[in-house]
C-alpha angles and dihedrals in degrees: 000000000000089000091051092050093048091047091053092049092048090049092052092047090050091049090051092052094048097042100029092134095049107051151015123265114197139175124198147173130209142180128203152172118248113240138182121012094001102046093094092052103042134048105194142002125217124181150157136202144189119209138181117195126182120218105247092174135346091280105027129070130178132180146110136308135194122186149161125233124189122191114196112222122236128234135192149132133263138164089290096054136265123325138187132195117210120235116261131204138200136195108211116206109186151156109247130205131179136184114206122207112181102293096344128079140185128192150139140229119210128181143086129313112213113216108237104188126065117287091013109125098183123217150200109328127209132166123176113190144178129194153147129256121223099182108281092356124076129187117203144180120208148168115221125193136182112193124196125164105322096329127091126199104203143158142182109234145192118201149165128220135192123211113218 
């Protein structure tokens, strides 16, 4: 999986060098609180992503995104004894679109999240987001979800991105 991640990052860097006049290359980090099906098994979510979006029009961009998402497993004690859930990680590979309105933006990423750790199959990935641009820096709020079978790994996130 590390080779796949590095290959995706190298591809995005190459795309940014070749098409530097035609799109936006950004890198970001985010942290979040697990919600829904996963909130009893994880305590925190930390992630990062690299995206390259082409300007389709003055307000609309579309492109590709690769990321890394790490959910920290929970632990505790109950009447049956102590328990611990291992951390689990995903590598989202997605199409990314964004609509820019002055200093605000709204968008979504849709694709597949590859399960990185053992016995993690991955699943359908989606991440709607809204944010505000401050020049080269953007601050965003998002909801990310990874659906597989009838179980969803999701979180509510706050993040920051830097446009290169």
